N, C-alpha and C positions, 0 to 999 in steps of 0.2 A: 224331715224338714229341719234337722239339727243345724246344718251349715247356715241356712237362711236366718234362723233364730239367733245363732251366734253372731252373724254379720250385723243384724239389726241391733243387738246388744252393744257391739263395738261402736257402731255409728252413734247410738244414744250416748254412750260414755264419752266418746271423743268430742262430740258437739257440746255436751254438758260441761266438760272440763275446759274446752278452749273457745267456746262460742260466747256470744253476747245475747242478752235478752231482747226479745221483740214481742210486742203484743198485737196479735191478729184479731180482727173482729169482723163479724158478718151480721148484717141486718136483714131480716126476712119477714114475710107476712105483711099483715096490715091491709087496710081497705082504703082505697082512694075515693074521696068525695069530690065529684066534679063541680058541685055548687060552690065549695069553699076552696078548691084547688089544693087541699091538704090530704095527707095520708095519716091514718091513726091505727093504733093497735099493733105497730111493728115490735118485733123482739130482736134484741141484739145479744149475741153470744160472743164472748171473748176467750182467747186462749193465750197464755204466756208461754213462749217457746224459746229455747236457746237456738241460735242460728250461727252460721259462719258465712262470711261474704265470699263469693266466688267471682273470680275475674271474668269480665266479659271481653272476648277477643275484639281487637280493633276492627277486624273484618265484619263483625256482626252489626256495627253501627251503620244503619241505612237511612236514618232520619225519619223513619215511619214506625217500623216494628221495634227497633231499638234506637233510642235517642240518648244524647249526652245527658248524664244525670241518672240514668237507669242503673239499678243495682240488681245483682242476682244473689239470692240467699239460699243456702242449703240447710234444710231442717230434717230432723229424724222423723220417720213415719210414726204416728201415734194417734192420740185422740183427735187432733186437728188435721183435716185433709183440706189443703188450700184450694180455693176456687178463684177464677178471675173475678175482679170486682171487690174482693175482700179488702178491708182496710188494714193497715199495719203502722204501728208507731215503732220506729227503729232509730236509735241514737237521737232521741228527742225530736224526730222529724216525722211528719205525717206522709205516708205513701199509700198507694193502692196497688193491688196485685194486677199486673198487666197480663201475664201469661204463666201457665203452669205446664211445663213439658211433662211428658210421661214420667212416672216415678221410677227410681232405680228399684229393680225387683230381683228376687232370687227365689226359686222354688215356689212361686205364687204368692210371696210375701213382700209387701212394700217395705223397702229399707230406708230410703230417703226421698224427699221431695225437693225440687229446685224451683224457686219462684223468681220471676222477674218483677221488680217493683219500680214505681215511678211516682214522683211528687205530683 
């Protein structure tokens, strides 16, 4: 697994050196009380990750799955594994994760994740 480990290290270094900071967060758990209409006991976990912006091809804009204003971010695989619905603050703007295509992988190791985000 030497090549995959080396690829992951290069991805981490490149994105750390040339990327920008983003804060991803995920809220889970809790109990919904139908009498009050509120949810209590939720926990929120946050991860600060360096990312780089990836161009979205013009052909991808279909007005439903990809809309004007969507961004794609590339982040190194690590402690944070993105999920649809996660929140992200990037360039002082609040977004949510719309889609997470399959990770870039080599020799069974995740190298990078690409996420589509929307305001």
